[in-house]
PyMOL commands that place a pseudoatom at each C-alpha (Angstrom):
pseudoatom trace, name=CA, resn=UNK, resi=1, chain=A, elem=C, hetatm=0, pos=[88.895, 110.640, 100.373]
pseudoatom trace, name=CA, resn=UNK, resi=2, chain=A, elem=C, hetatm=0, pos=[86.503, 113.552, 99.985]
pseudoatom trace, name=CA, resn=UNK, resi=3, chain=A, elem=C, hetatm=0, pos=[82.846, 112.725, 100.497]
pseudoatom trace, name=CA, resn=UNK, resi=4, chain=A, elem=C, hetatm=0, pos=[83.574, 109.068, 101.170]
pseudoatom trace, name=CA, resn=UNK, resi=5, chain=A, elem=C, hetatm=0, pos=[82.889, 107.145, 104.330]
pseudoatom trace, name=CA, resn=UNK, resi=6, chain=A, elem=C, hetatm=0, pos=[85.437, 104.656, 105.646]
pseudoatom trace, name=CA, resn=UNK, resi=7, chain=A, elem=C, hetatm=0, pos=[86.476, 101.574, 103.692]
pseudoatom trace, name=CA, resn=UNK, resi=8, chain=A, elem=C, hetatm=0, pos=[87.676, 98.398, 105.402]
pseudoatom trace, name=CA, resn=UNK, resi=9, chain=A, elem=C, hetatm=0, pos=[88.961, 95.256, 103.706]
pseudoatom trace, name=CA, resn=UNK, resi=10, chain=A, elem=C, hetatm=0, pos=[88.288, 91.853, 105.263]
pseudoatom trace, name=CA, resn=UNK, resi=11, chain=A, elem=C, hetatm=0, pos=[90.487, 88.932, 104.246]
pseudoatom trace, name=CA, resn=UNK, resi=12, chain=A, elem=C, hetatm=0, pos=[88.224, 85.923, 104.554]
pseudoatom trace, name=CA, resn=UNK, resi=13, chain=A, elem=C, hetatm=0, pos=[90.381, 82.882, 105.096]
pseudoatom trace, name=CA, resn=UNK, resi=14, chain=A, elem=C, hetatm=0, pos=[94.081, 82.154, 104.966]
pseudoatom trace, name=CA, resn=UNK, resi=15, chain=A, elem=C, hetatm=0, pos=[95.754, 78.928, 103.923]
pseudoatom trace, name=CA, resn=UNK, resi=16, chain=A, elem=C, hetatm=0, pos=[99.041, 78.629, 105.846]
pseudoatom trace, name=CA, resn=UNK, resi=17, chain=A, elem=C, hetatm=0, pos=[102.021, 78.038, 103.612]
pseudoatom trace, name=CA, resn=UNK, resi=18, chain=A, elem=C, hetatm=0, pos=[100.052, 78.966, 100.516]
pseudoatom trace, name=CA, resn=UNK, resi=19, chain=A, elem=C, hetatm=0, pos=[98.566, 82.419, 101.177]
pseudoatom trace, name=CA, resn=UNK, resi=20, chain=A, elem=C, hetatm=0, pos=[101.288, 84.219, 103.143]
pseudoatom trace, name=CA, resn=UNK, resi=21, chain=A, elem=C, hetatm=0, pos=[102.308, 86.616, 100.372]
pseudoatom trace, name=CA, resn=UNK, resi=22, chain=A, elem=C, hetatm=0, pos=[98.778, 86.943, 99.006]
pseudoatom trace, name=CA, resn=UNK, resi=23, chain=A, elem=C, hetatm=0, pos=[97.323, 87.886, 102.409]
pseudoatom trace, name=CA, resn=UNK, resi=24, chain=A, elem=C, hetatm=0, pos=[100.148, 90.377, 102.957]
pseudoatom trace, name=CA, resn=UNK, resi=25, chain=A, elem=C, hetatm=0, pos=[99.514, 91.875, 99.529]
pseudoatom trace, name=CA, resn=UNK, resi=26, chain=A, elem=C, hetatm=0, pos=[95.774, 92.206, 100.244]
pseudoatom trace, name=CA, resn=UNK, resi=27, chain=A, elem=C, hetatm=0, pos=[96.740, 94.347, 103.248]
pseudoatom trace, name=CA, resn=UNK, resi=28, chain=A, elem=C, hetatm=0, pos=[99.347, 96.382, 101.406]
pseudoatom trace, name=CA, resn=UNK, resi=29, chain=A, elem=C, hetatm=0, pos=[97.035, 96.984, 98.447]
pseudoatom trace, name=CA, resn=UNK, resi=30, chain=A, elem=C, hetatm=0, pos=[94.210, 98.057, 100.748]
pseudoatom trace, name=CA, resn=UNK, resi=31, chain=A, elem=C, hetatm=0, pos=[96.573, 100.550, 102.397]
pseudoatom trace, name=CA, resn=UNK, resi=32, chain=A, elem=C, hetatm=0, pos=[98.125, 101.899, 99.208]
pseudoatom trace, name=CA, resn=UNK, resi=33, chain=A, elem=C, hetatm=0, pos=[94.883, 102.298, 97.284]
pseudoatom trace, name=CA, resn=UNK, resi=34, chain=A, elem=C, hetatm=0, pos=[92.643, 104.142, 99.701]
pseudoatom trace, name=CA, resn=UNK, resi=35, chain=A, elem=C, hetatm=0, pos=[91.129, 101.809, 102.302]
pseudoatom trace, name=CA, resn=UNK, resi=36, chain=A, elem=C, hetatm=0, pos=[91.282, 102.903, 105.926]
pseudoatom trace, name=CA, resn=UNK, resi=37, chain=A, elem=C, hetatm=0, pos=[91.949, 99.490, 107.436]
pseudoatom trace, name=CA, resn=UNK, resi=38, chain=A, elem=C, hetatm=0, pos=[92.389, 95.804, 106.818]
pseudoatom trace, name=CA, resn=UNK, resi=39, chain=A, elem=C, hetatm=0, pos=[91.099, 92.973, 108.970]
pseudoatom trace, name=CA, resn=UNK, resi=40, chain=A, elem=C, hetatm=0, pos=[93.096, 89.759, 108.607]
pseudoatom trace, name=CA, resn=UNK, resi=41, chain=A, elem=C, hetatm=0, pos=[92.290, 86.341, 110.041]
pseudoatom trace, name=CA, resn=UNK, resi=42, chain=A, elem=C, hetatm=0, pos=[94.161, 85.223, 113.150]
pseudoatom trace, name=CA, resn=UNK, resi=43, chain=A, elem=C, hetatm=0, pos=[96.952, 82.874, 112.180]
pseudoatom trace, name=CA, resn=UNK, resi=44, chain=A, elem=C, hetatm=0, pos=[97.752, 84.732, 108.979]
pseudoatom trace, name=CA, resn=UNK, resi=45, chain=A, elem=C, hetatm=0, pos=[101.453, 84.329, 109.656]
pseudoatom trace, name=CA, resn=UNK, resi=46, chain=A, elem=C, hetatm=0, pos=[103.510, 87.496, 109.491]
pseudoatom trace, name=CA, resn=UNK, resi=47, chain=A, elem=C, hetatm=0, pos=[101.058, 89.364, 107.262]
pseudoatom trace, name=CA, resn=UNK, resi=48, chain=A, elem=C, hetatm=0, pos=[99.646, 91.563, 110.025]
pseudoatom trace, name=CA, resn=UNK, resi=49, chain=A, elem=C, hetatm=0, pos=[103.107, 92.488, 111.286]
pseudoatom trace, name=CA, resn=UNK, resi=50, chain=A, elem=C, hetatm=0, pos=[104.329, 93.279, 107.762]
pseudoatom trace, name=CA, resn=UNK, resi=51, chain=A, elem=C, hetatm=0, pos=[101.392, 95.590, 107.005]
pseudoatom trace, name=CA, resn=UNK, resi=52, chain=A, elem=C, hetatm=0, pos=[101.890, 97.398, 110.322]
pseudoatom trace, name=CA, resn=UNK, resi=53, chain=A, elem=C, hetatm=0, pos=[105.637, 97.783, 109.696]
pseudoatom trace, name=CA, resn=UNK, resi=54, chain=A, elem=C, hetatm=0, pos=[105.049, 99.222, 106.224]
pseudoatom trace, name=CA, resn=UNK, resi=55, chain=A, elem=C, hetatm=0, pos=[102.494, 101.652, 107.671]
pseudoatom trace, name=CA, resn=UNK, resi=56, chain=A, elem=C, hetatm=0, pos=[104.998, 102.708, 110.341]
pseudoatom trace, name=CA, resn=UNK, resi=57, chain=A, elem=C, hetatm=0, pos=[107.732, 103.284, 107.748]
pseudoatom trace, name=CA, resn=UNK, resi=58, chain=A, elem=C, hetatm=0, pos=[105.736, 104.801, 104.890]
pseudoatom trace, name=CA, resn=UNK, resi=59, chain=A, elem=C, hetatm=0, pos=[102.894, 106.483, 106.770]
pseudoatom trace, name=CA, resn=UNK, resi=60, chain=A, elem=C, hetatm=0, pos=[99.198, 106.337, 107.328]
pseudoatom trace, name=CA, resn=UNK, resi=61, chain=A, elem=C, hetatm=0, pos=[96.594, 106.738, 108.473]
pseudoatom trace, name=CA, resn=UNK, resi=62, chain=A, elem=C, hetatm=0, pos=[95.874, 103.021, 108.159]
pseudoatom trace, name=CA, resn=UNK, resi=63, chain=A, elem=C, hetatm=0, pos=[94.911, 100.339, 110.652]
pseudoatom trace, name=CA, resn=UNK, resi=64, chain=A, elem=C, hetatm=0, pos=[95.662, 96.632, 110.460]
pseudoatom trace, name=CA, resn=UNK, resi=65, chain=A, elem=C, hetatm=0, pos=[93.988, 94.237, 112.841]
pseudoatom trace, name=CA, resn=UNK, resi=66, chain=A, elem=C, hetatm=0, pos=[93.319, 90.530, 113.264]
pseudoatom trace, name=CA, resn=UNK, resi=67, chain=A, elem=C, hetatm=0, pos=[90.155, 88.633, 114.074]
pseudoatom trace, name=CA, resn=UNK, resi=68, chain=A, elem=C, hetatm=0, pos=[89.480, 85.069, 115.112]
pseudoatom trace, name=CA, resn=UNK, resi=69, chain=A, elem=C, hetatm=0, pos=[86.056, 85.325, 113.442]
pseudoatom trace, name=CA, resn=UNK, resi=70, chain=A, elem=C, hetatm=0, pos=[86.074, 86.874, 109.955]
pseudoatom trace, name=CA, resn=UNK, resi=71, chain=A, elem=C, hetatm=0, pos=[82.493, 85.710, 109.407]
pseudoatom trace, name=CA, resn=UNK, resi=72, chain=A, elem=C, hetatm=0, pos=[81.563, 87.369, 112.711]
pseudoatom trace, name=CA, resn=UNK, resi=73, chain=A, elem=C, hetatm=0, pos=[83.023, 90.649, 111.421]
pseudoatom trace, name=CA, resn=UNK, resi=74, chain=A, elem=C, hetatm=0, pos=[80.912, 90.296, 108.288]
pseudoatom trace, name=CA, resn=UNK, resi=75, chain=A, elem=C, hetatm=0, pos=[77.729, 89.444, 110.207]
pseudoatom trace, name=CA, resn=UNK, resi=76, chain=A, elem=C, hetatm=0, pos=[78.226, 92.351, 112.613]
pseudoatom trace, name=CA, resn=UNK, resi=77, chain=A, elem=C, hetatm=0, pos=[79.154, 94.941, 109.982]
pseudoatom trace, name=CA, resn=UNK, resi=78, chain=A, elem=C, hetatm=0, pos=[77.038, 98.081, 110.109]
pseudoatom trace, name=CA, resn=UNK, resi=79, chain=A, elem=C, hetatm=0, pos=[77.317, 99.429, 106.618]
pseudoatom trace, name=CA, resn=UNK, resi=80, chain=A, elem=C, hetatm=0, pos=[77.523, 98.251, 103.023]
pseudoatom trace, name=CA, resn=UNK, resi=81, chain=A, elem=C, hetatm=0, pos=[79.292, 95.053, 101.973]
pseudoatom trace, name=CA, resn=UNK, resi=82, chain=A, elem=C, hetatm=0, pos=[81.005, 94.247, 98.670]
pseudoatom trace, name=CA, resn=UNK, resi=83, chain=A, elem=C, hetatm=0, pos=[82.141, 90.678, 98.115]
pseudoatom trace, name=CA, resn=UNK, resi=84, chain=A, elem=C, hetatm=0, pos=[84.729, 90.282, 95.355]
pseudoatom trace, name=CA, resn=UNK, resi=85, chain=A, elem=C, hetatm=0, pos=[83.994, 87.152, 93.325]
pseudoatom trace, name=CA, resn=UNK, resi=86, chain=A, elem=C, hetatm=0, pos=[84.362, 86.201, 89.678]
pseudoatom trace, name=CA, resn=UNK, resi=87, chain=A, elem=C, hetatm=0, pos=[80.706, 85.085, 89.814]
pseudoatom trace, name=CA, resn=UNK, resi=88, chain=A, elem=C, hetatm=0, pos=[79.363, 88.548, 90.628]
pseudoatom trace, name=CA, resn=UNK, resi=89, chain=A, elem=C, hetatm=0, pos=[78.007, 91.472, 88.691]
pseudoatom trace, name=CA, resn=UNK, resi=90, chain=A, elem=C, hetatm=0, pos=[80.531, 93.345, 86.536]
pseudoatom trace, name=CA, resn=UNK, resi=91, chain=A, elem=C, hetatm=0, pos=[82.188, 96.158, 88.499]
pseudoatom trace, name=CA, resn=UNK, resi=92, chain=A, elem=C, hetatm=0, pos=[81.428, 98.636, 85.731]
pseudoatom trace, name=CA, resn=UNK, resi=93, chain=A, elem=C, hetatm=0, pos=[77.690, 97.963, 86.200]
pseudoatom trace, name=CA, resn=UNK, resi=94, chain=A, elem=C, hetatm=0, pos=[77.609, 98.576, 89.971]
pseudoatom trace, name=CA, resn=UNK, resi=95, chain=A, elem=C, hetatm=0, pos=[80.484, 100.947, 90.795]
pseudoatom trace, name=CA, resn=UNK, resi=96, chain=A, elem=C, hetatm=0, pos=[78.273, 104.049, 90.657]
pseudoatom trace, name=CA, resn=UNK, resi=97, chain=A, elem=C, hetatm=0, pos=[75.731, 102.605, 93.101]
pseudoatom trace, name=CA, resn=UNK, resi=98, chain=A, elem=C, hetatm=0, pos=[78.498, 101.503, 95.479]
pseudoatom trace, name=CA, resn=UNK, resi=99, chain=A, elem=C, hetatm=0, pos=[80.228, 104.882, 95.267]
pseudoatom trace, name=CA, resn=UNK, resi=100, chain=A, elem=C, hetatm=0, pos=[76.942, 106.655, 96.023]
pseudoatom trace, name=CA, resn=UNK, resi=101, chain=A, elem=C, hetatm=0, pos=[76.209, 104.420, 99.016]
pseudoatom trace, name=CA, resn=UNK, resi=102, chain=A, elem=C, hetatm=0, pos=[79.652, 104.859, 100.597]
pseudoatom trace, name=CA, resn=UNK, resi=103, chain=A, elem=C, hetatm=0, pos=[79.193, 108.609, 100.765]
pseudoatom trace, name=CA, resn=UNK, resi=104, chain=A, elem=C, hetatm=0, pos=[77.085, 107.986, 103.861]
pseudoatom trace, name=CA, resn=UNK, resi=105, chain=A, elem=C, hetatm=0, pos=[77.917, 104.535, 105.206]
pseudoatom trace, name=CA, resn=UNK, resi=106, chain=A, elem=C, hetatm=0, pos=[81.081, 102.504, 105.853]
pseudoatom trace, name=CA, resn=UNK, resi=107, chain=A, elem=C, hetatm=0, pos=[82.038, 99.876, 103.299]
pseudoatom trace, name=CA, resn=UNK, resi=108, chain=A, elem=C, hetatm=0, pos=[83.432, 96.418, 103.970]
pseudoatom trace, name=CA, resn=UNK, resi=109, chain=A, elem=C, hetatm=0, pos=[85.168, 94.762, 101.014]
pseudoatom trace, name=CA, resn=UNK, resi=110, chain=A, elem=C, hetatm=0, pos=[85.375, 90.995, 101.462]
pseudoatom trace, name=CA, resn=UNK, resi=111, chain=A, elem=C, hetatm=0, pos=[88.306, 89.260, 99.769]
pseudoatom trace, name=CA, resn=UNK, resi=112, chain=A, elem=C, hetatm=0, pos=[88.210, 85.470, 99.913]
pseudoatom trace, name=CA, resn=UNK, resi=113, chain=A, elem=C, hetatm=0, pos=[91.048, 82.965, 100.029]
pseudoatom trace, name=CA, resn=UNK, resi=114, chain=A, elem=C, hetatm=0, pos=[89.625, 79.492, 100.046]
pseudoatom trace, name=CA, resn=UNK, resi=115, chain=A, elem=C, hetatm=0, pos=[86.126, 78.347, 99.094]
pseudoatom trace, name=CA, resn=UNK, resi=116, chain=A, elem=C, hetatm=0, pos=[83.764, 81.096, 100.258]
pseudoatom trace, name=CA, resn=UNK, resi=117, chain=A, elem=C, hetatm=0, pos=[80.656, 79.985, 102.161]
pseudoatom trace, name=CA, resn=UNK, resi=118, chain=A, elem=C, hetatm=0, pos=[77.320, 80.784, 100.509]
pseudoatom trace, name=CA, resn=UNK, resi=119, chain=A, elem=C, hetatm=0, pos=[76.457, 82.940, 103.551]
pseudoatom trace, name=CA, resn=UNK, resi=120, chain=A, elem=C, hetatm=0, pos=[78.968, 85.512, 102.293]
pseudoatom trace, name=CA, resn=UNK, resi=121, chain=A, elem=C, hetatm=0, pos=[77.177, 85.826, 98.944]
pseudoatom trace, name=CA, resn=UNK, resi=122, chain=A, elem=C, hetatm=0, pos=[73.881, 86.336, 100.793]
pseudoatom trace, name=CA, resn=UNK, resi=123, chain=A, elem=C, hetatm=0, pos=[75.301, 88.849, 103.291]
pseudoatom trace, name=CA, resn=UNK, resi=124, chain=A, elem=C, hetatm=0, pos=[76.811, 91.048, 100.575]
pseudoatom trace, name=CA, resn=UNK, resi=125, chain=A, elem=C, hetatm=0, pos=[74.971, 94.057, 99.237]
pseudoatom trace, name=CA, resn=UNK, resi=126, chain=A, elem=C, hetatm=0, pos=[76.950, 93.503, 96.035]
pseudoatom trace, name=CA, resn=UNK, resi=127, chain=A, elem=C, hetatm=0, pos=[78.771, 90.438, 94.743]
pseudoatom trace, name=CA, resn=UNK, resi=128, chain=A, elem=C, hetatm=0, pos=[81.200, 92.093, 92.341]
pseudoatom trace, name=CA, resn=UNK, resi=129, chain=A, elem=C, hetatm=0, pos=[83.326, 90.627, 89.570]
pseudoatom trace, name=CA, resn=UNK, resi=130, chain=A, elem=C, hetatm=0, pos=[86.433, 92.225, 88.119]
pseudoatom trace, name=CA, resn=UNK, resi=131, chain=A, elem=C, hetatm=0, pos=[85.969, 90.232, 84.924]
pseudoatom trace, name=CA, resn=UNK, resi=132, chain=A, elem=C, hetatm=0, pos=[84.363, 86.821, 85.098]
pseudoatom trace, name=CA, resn=UNK, resi=133, chain=A, elem=C, hetatm=0, pos=[87.715, 85.116, 84.620]
pseudoatom trace, name=CA, resn=UNK, resi=134, chain=A, elem=C, hetatm=0, pos=[90.051, 83.595, 87.215]
pseudoatom trace, name=CA, resn=UNK, resi=135, chain=A, elem=C, hetatm=0, pos=[92.677, 86.073, 88.421]
pseudoatom trace, name=CA, resn=UNK, resi=136, chain=A, elem=C, hetatm=0, pos=[94.391, 87.342, 91.556]
pseudoatom trace, name=CA, resn=UNK, resi=137, chain=A, elem=C, hetatm=0, pos=[92.232, 88.584, 94.406]
pseudoatom trace, name=CA, resn=UNK, resi=138, chain=A, elem=C, hetatm=0, pos=[94.832, 91.319, 94.918]
pseudoatom trace, name=CA, resn=UNK, resi=139, chain=A, elem=C, hetatm=0, pos=[94.310, 92.543, 91.355]
pseudoatom trace, name=CA, resn=UNK, resi=140, chain=A, elem=C, hetatm=0, pos=[90.558, 92.497, 91.906]
pseudoatom trace, name=CA, resn=UNK, resi=141, chain=A, elem=C, hetatm=0, pos=[90.878, 94.553, 95.081]
pseudoatom trace, name=CA, resn=UNK, resi=142, chain=A, elem=C, hetatm=0, pos=[93.132, 97.080, 93.340]
pseudoatom trace, name=CA, resn=UNK, resi=143, chain=A, elem=C, hetatm=0, pos=[90.729, 97.558, 90.436]
pseudoatom trace, name=CA, resn=UNK, resi=144, chain=A, elem=C, hetatm=0, pos=[87.717, 97.904, 92.746]
pseudoatom trace, name=CA, resn=UNK, resi=145, chain=A, elem=C, hetatm=0, pos=[89.388, 100.515, 94.964]
pseudoatom trace, name=CA, resn=UNK, resi=146, chain=A, elem=C, hetatm=0, pos=[90.629, 102.493, 91.967]
pseudoatom trace, name=CA, resn=UNK, resi=147, chain=A, elem=C, hetatm=0, pos=[87.137, 102.481, 90.443]
pseudoatom trace, name=CA, resn=UNK, resi=148, chain=A, elem=C, hetatm=0, pos=[85.492, 103.523, 93.713]
pseudoatom trace, name=CA, resn=UNK, resi=149, chain=A, elem=C, hetatm=0, pos=[87.933, 106.364, 94.375]
pseudoatom trace, name=CA, resn=UNK, resi=150, chain=A, elem=C, hetatm=0, pos=[88.132, 107.341, 90.690]
pseudoatom trace, name=CA, resn=UNK, resi=151, chain=A, elem=C, hetatm=0, pos=[91.918, 107.585, 90.844]
pseudoatom trace, name=CA, resn=UNK, resi=152, chain=A, elem=C, hetatm=0, pos=[91.993, 110.088, 93.742]
pseudoatom trace, name=CA, resn=UNK, resi=153, chain=A, elem=C, hetatm=0, pos=[93.750, 107.511, 95.929]
pseudoatom trace, name=CA, resn=UNK, resi=154, chain=A, elem=C, hetatm=0, pos=[96.813, 107.832, 93.702]
pseudoatom trace, name=CA, resn=UNK, resi=155, chain=A, elem=C, hetatm=0, pos=[97.407, 111.374, 95.010]
pseudoatom trace, name=CA, resn=UNK, resi=156, chain=A, elem=C, hetatm=0, pos=[96.832, 110.504, 98.665]
pseudoatom trace, name=CA, resn=UNK, resi=157, chain=A, elem=C, hetatm=0, pos=[98.963, 112.338, 101.230]
pseudoatom trace, name=CA, resn=UNK, resi=158, chain=A, elem=C, hetatm=0, pos=[100.627, 110.174, 103.900]
pseudoatom trace, name=CA, resn=UNK, resi=159, chain=A, elem=C, hetatm=0, pos=[101.236, 111.365, 107.458]
pseudoatom trace, name=CA, resn=UNK, resi=160, chain=A, elem=C, hetatm=0, pos=[103.575, 110.128, 110.181]
pseudoatom trace, name=CA, resn=UNK, resi=161, chain=A, elem=C, hetatm=0, pos=[105.909, 108.523, 107.665]
pseudoatom trace, name=CA, resn=UNK, resi=162, chain=A, elem=C, hetatm=0, pos=[109.527, 107.715, 108.471]
pseudoatom trace, name=CA, resn=UNK, resi=163, chain=A, elem=C, hetatm=0, pos=[110.450, 107.130, 104.820]
pseudoatom trace, name=CA, resn=UNK, resi=164, chain=A, elem=C, hetatm=0, pos=[109.141, 108.116, 101.416]
pseudoatom trace, name=CA, resn=UNK, resi=165, chain=A, elem=C, hetatm=0, pos=[109.673, 106.926, 97.890]
pseudoatom trace, name=CA, resn=UNK, resi=166, chain=A, elem=C, hetatm=0, pos=[110.950, 109.641, 95.573]
pseudoatom trace, name=CA, resn=UNK, resi=167, chain=A, elem=C, hetatm=0, pos=[109.483, 109.167, 92.067]
pseudoatom trace, name=CA, resn=UNK, resi=168, chain=A, elem=C, hetatm=0, pos=[112.164, 108.841, 89.390]
pseudoatom trace, name=CA, resn=UNK, resi=169, chain=A, elem=C, hetatm=0, pos=[112.271, 108.018, 85.725]
pseudoatom trace, name=CA, resn=UNK, resi=170, chain=A, elem=C, hetatm=0, pos=[114.949, 105.384, 86.414]
pseudoatom trace, name=CA, resn=UNK, resi=171, chain=A, elem=C, hetatm=0, pos=[116.364, 103.730, 89.490]
pseudoatom trace, name=CA, resn=UNK, resi=172, chain=A, elem=C, hetatm=0, pos=[115.132, 103.635, 93.069]
pseudoatom trace, name=CA, resn=UNK, resi=173, chain=A, elem=C, hetatm=0, pos=[115.220, 106.311, 95.714]
pseudoatom trace, name=CA, resn=UNK, resi=174, chain=A, elem=C, hetatm=0, pos=[113.814, 106.019, 99.223]
pseudoatom trace, name=CA, resn=UNK, resi=175, chain=A, elem=C, hetatm=0, pos=[114.769, 108.615, 101.771]
pseudoatom trace, name=CA, resn=UNK, resi=176, chain=A, elem=C, hetatm=0, pos=[114.085, 109.565, 105.350]
pseudoatom trace, name=CA, resn=UNK, resi=177, chain=A, elem=C, hetatm=0, pos=[111.311, 112.125, 105.733]
pseudoatom trace, name=CA, resn=UNK, resi=178, chain=A, elem=C, hetatm=0, pos=[113.743, 114.186, 107.808]
pseudoatom trace, name=CA, resn=UNK, resi=179, chain=A, elem=C, hetatm=0, pos=[116.134, 114.598, 104.845]
for i in range(1, 179): cmd.bond("trace and resi %d" % i, "trace and resi %d" % (i + 1))
show_as sticks, trace
zoom trace
């Protein structure tokens, strides 16, 4: 994204049996909507493998990695930090300041799963709400990324893809890049 530093998404927590699809969708949404990488907690089931397989098939650049210490990633982050929470400041009030800051420094977007420790709220440069109502963390991530990139992520070019989706008014069409 022009004039923007790198954006990483950190999934903080994963409840086995409950969060498998949600954690996978955090990774896929990060990839599709402009982030450069996702960092998932160790033990997040098949989520890491799924995100990597989708990246292999539909292109990148995008990195997916695992950590045994999500809070360690947060504490060691050298850049700006946004924590998505329904208790934060409205995204529309802070998006300009975040966008300005990420022109020169990497951004870490923290997406929680279970109860988030207070340390995360304190470590964040911005605690950001996408409405102050309960909703999906995946939806929150999508809205934040779209606001930060001002829609430019929707026209992103993908490299090293094996397959691509062909837009159609009706039906589905996925074809090999070689076709």
